[in-house]
TIKE-572424 format. One record per residue (C-alpha): x, y, z; residue in one letter. Coordinates in steps of 0.02 Angstrom, whole numbers, plus 50000, padded with zeros to 5 digits. Each point is the difference from the previous one (the first is absolute). Layout:
XYZA...
//
This chain:
531845545457962M499595002249816N498254996749938E499424995249828Q498835012049911A498214994250003G498895012250094G499355000450176P499234982849985E501754992549995A500405006450175G498345000150091D498194995849956P499465017450055V500435012949867A500955014750073G500614990350152V501744992249983P500634985550104A500505011150145D498205005850022G500385018549968R498655008249894A500655008249842V499095013449900D501405006649889V501394990349914S501495010849951I500824990249860I501735001949924M500694989749855P501784995050042C501464993249901L501665002750088N499535016550083E501004998250160I500785017049972Q498355009649997S498914988150100L500445007150173P499395017349948H498444993149915C499464989150146I500275014150124A499035011749886N498594987249983A499914998250190K499825018850014E498614999849870A499144985650090A500005010150162H499255015049911R498664989149919I499524993150171E499915017450077V498995007149855A498814985649964Y500184987350141G500644986849879L501324987050042K501374996949871S501244986649955E501565001449892I500154986849864V501624997449905I499594991149837A501684992149970D500444995149823N501514989250038G501215011550092S501724993350037T500685014650104D499154996550166G498485011149969S498824986650066Q500914997750166A500135018650029Y498165002949963A499474986050117T501125006850138A499155016949981Q498274992550024G499494999749818A499194984649925R500924992549851V498974992249861V501054990049878A499485002649819V500904987449888P499355007349837R501215013649947R499545017849953G499435016350078Y498174996549967G500134982050057A500765005650165A498635012750032L498624987849954I500754987150118G500155012950137G498215006049978C499364982149999E500984996550159G499455015950089G498754998350141Y499325017749989G498415005549912R501005015149942Y501614997649903L501315013749994L501454996149884M501615009249970G501744996549933D501374994250119A501355011249927D499685015150112G499345010949860S498255001450076Y499425006150168D498724988050073F499295014450099N499235005849836D499004984050010G499075005950154V498895011249893A499784985649878M499314988750136I498885014550049G499295000349823Q499654981350010L499155002150168V498895013349922E499454988349861G501325000049863A500514983249927D501715005649938L501045015150046C501505004749894M501465010850047G500475014549886S501835004549996R499635014949890F498855007050135A501104994850147G501705005149931G501454991549914I501705003150078A501485003949890K500764984049931G498544989250056A499294996949825M500934999749833P499475014149884W499364988049867K498844991950127N499415016650072R499705009549839Y499704986449871I499644982550063G498855003250146N498965014149923P499804990749835V499524983350078L498855008050128T499205010649863G499674984649894I499304990950151L498815014350037N499485001049817L499644981549988F499264997050172Y499465017250066R500874997150167S500205018550041G501704998750085I501635008749960D501294987250056D499564982049956A501714993250048H500235006850175C500794986650109G498945003750154I498134996549996R498634992250104A498584988449953I498684990550097T500244981250008K498294997749920R500465011149853A501684991349982F499134983249987E498685006949881E501335006549880C500814982749986A501725007449965L501264989049911S501455010349932S501684994350065T501035015049941G499965018850017M498405000849896E499124994650160F499885018650040A498975003449844S498984984050016E499345004950171M499375017049938V499304992949838I499024986050079K499365011050139A499385012149867S499224986349894L499094993350153R499345017350042G500895000550169L500155016250098H501755007149971I500745014550098E501715008349996Q501075008750130V501725008449991P501534989150027A501825005350011K501404991749903L501795000050064Q501584992449927P500094981850053D501244994750133L500884986149905R501745001249925D499554988549856R498985002549842A498114998550023P499074984849934H499015011549882L500535000049817R499165015449924P499864995149817W499594981650027R498775003450141D499265014849906G499614988849853W499274986850116R498855013350075H499485006249827L499624982849930R498994996150156Y498985015849975L499644994449823L499634981850040M498675004650128L499115012249884S499074991149859P499115016349963T501595009349953W501014985649931V498614992349895F498385009850012G500585017549950V501094993849854P498544989049943A498805014749999M501225011549910I500434986849869A498204995349963M499385018049994L501405004649880A499594984849892A498155004049994V500395018149954A501174995049859I498824986749932L498545012250012G500915013149896V500544986749874A498224993849984M499385017849980G501105002649847F499634982749929D498135002550015M500055017749934G499425007750162W501565010750009L500555011049855A501745004749942G501624990349991N500034985050118P501135003550149V499974981750055V500784987949878G500424981550004A501425002150123G498965008750131W498594987549976T501174985350031I500685008950155L498225002050063A499714981349984G501574996950102F499475012450134L498274992450011L500634982350028T501375005350121V498775010950096G498774985650015H501384988550064F500505013050129A498185001550056A499944981250032I501605001450101M499245014350101A498494989450043M501064984850042A501175009450117T498565009550082H499064984050038F501604991950063Y500265014550120G498214998750063V500124981350028R501675001250091T499275013150115G501015015849970Y498745010149898R498125002949994D498924995249852L499695014049876N498155005149997N499914998549811W500524981850004F498764996750139D498615008049899R500344989549845F500444984050092S498534990049925P500755001149825I501824998650049L500104981149982T500974987449897L498464995449898E499695018149948H501845002149956A499964984549892L498405005249911V500695017449966L501684993349944G499214987049885L498845013249928G501455011449958L500974985649921M498484995349893V499805018149947F501855001049958S499934984049898G498475005849905A500735017349966A501654992749939L499054988249886T499035014549923V501615010049979I500824985049914G498534997649882I500015018549951N501884999549979W499854985349881R498575008249905A501105015449977G501364990049915G501124998750153Y500445018349991L500555009250159P498555004150114L499355017849981P500025001650190S500804989850138V498675005650124L498834984849979P501474988150013L500695008450156V498295000050085V499704981749958A501734994750060A499875010250161A498284992650036A500704982549982G501505003650111A498885007950133I498834985149990G501434987950033V500655011050143Q498265001050076T499784981150002A501744996550067L499885014550122G498374992750064G500894984050048F501395010150083L498735009750104L499094983850045A501644992250059I500385015450107I498234998450068A500494983250073G499404990149849H498305008350013D499015006149850A499525016050093A501425012549984F499425012150136V500354993850177P498474997550108G499925002950187E500364981650029E501655001949905D500665014550105L
//
């Protein structure tokens, strides 16, 4: 009989003990959407892996088919073979795996595709890593071997290395195959990561959030074989590749906002510093920074400041939603990171800007309305005003993200 996803509590008040009273330590989970052709092989393979897990570690396993709306009889076949079917109404690869993990009774979750491309016996070593203390264990197809025809060349030599490389650069995960379809995670770590992706980017999300939470990640070899189906796979390389990439970017405020903000503001300060050096006579020779470069510096300064506010906002959002830890610098300066301080600073910059523009206007009038000898004072005054406005408005944005609290940095009571 099919069961709705909802975790062990839905079937029995004792976690890890389903309605039939059989203790479960490991849940072997397969996402399924019309996989009747490959399901017999996969279930038999999972049973073999379950036996090996019991022999090696004394752990009892169950097989969970996270069904995403199959219409080919996959559910009936799985049930007849002793697997437990968890119906997952929300469509998508990630949604199916999340539903299956939530419905699994085991404290260890071993997941693999139901297309026959992975050998669940490779998961035995993964469970061993979890038993020894790892929170997440990834498979590596590059270490385990990729059979001829099992992976398109653009995935093997472009997509996977590029996306995994970016993931490691952004999140320092230290793995070489972020998209391997067989992996194991503890139930506690799964719940801590609060995974939500419904599509193929689920694979990246698990690694990213485990890294952000500082979880212990290991990796073991995993083989990849051509899948057993005679139809096209659900994977769409270009669409799913872009979904992975955008997810990598969305979860990294440092690289999407912070690094561009730092580069833009440093460049602006350097250009304005050189311009001021020539204007004040501190630098000799022909000026190498004219009006055009000075205006560009004002643009970079305001854009960089805006990006910095976005970096703070997305970082605090990630902390409050539980998938990242608070940066030590923000924790250190938490007493001054408040709405009131932002408003005072913003208002001060706006007052300075107004006063500076007034002085520039008076001097311009006294000079007979001739073109200004230098645009530097005007650019600095305008940029200060723009940054002041952004600081005040950004303060309200950060306060809203903080749950309508004037303190931007989350306290222990908020986490």
